[in-house]
C-alpha angles and dihedrals in degrees: 000000000000122000094195115116090230096045094120093052092045097047104037096074093060101022095048136236094297093061113134119190096222141100134184113276091246090062092050091051092051093049090064090057095052105112110163092177090065095070103025092099090059095058118125097180138060119280131192114211113193116191133193103212090205095045113147094182106045110027114235091224092065092052091048090051089051091053092046092050091048087060119187092000091068130088111191121203122180129197129188093239141106123250095284098027089100089075093062129079128291097016094052090062092048093048093047091047090051090050093049092047091049092051092047091050095050101035101043113102119207109255118234127175088222095061131064121168092339094308129111112250116247112274094023126105118227116255095233134354126340094321127033118231116247094210128049 
C-alpha cells in the first residue's frame, strides 16, 4: 500500500503489470501500529538499518532513531534515494552489497582447527569448562 501519487508508475516496473496498489483493511490498520523504535533498545543481536534519505513513505528520521536506540547493535547505512529507489540501478547494487557485507560480518564464525560444529577436536583440550566457546 503506497500513498504516493505516482505509486503505480514506481512499482509497476519491478512488481509487474498485474500490480495493484491495495491491501486488505486489516493490513492497513496494523501498519499504523508498527513502531520499530519502541523495541529497538531491547535488541540483543546485530541489526542493519538502511535509510533512503529522500524517502516519502518511511521517514528517514524514524529509521535513524531506531538505529540510535539499538545502540552498538546497529549498523546504519544511508542512500540518497526515495522509498523504492533502492530497486533501481546503481543503488540496488550498493544496497545488496551492504546487506551481504552485514550478513557476512555477523554470521561468520572464526575458524579454529580445534573446533568443529561446537565440539572440541580430538586431541585438543577445551578452552574453558565442558564446552569451548566459539566466539571470543
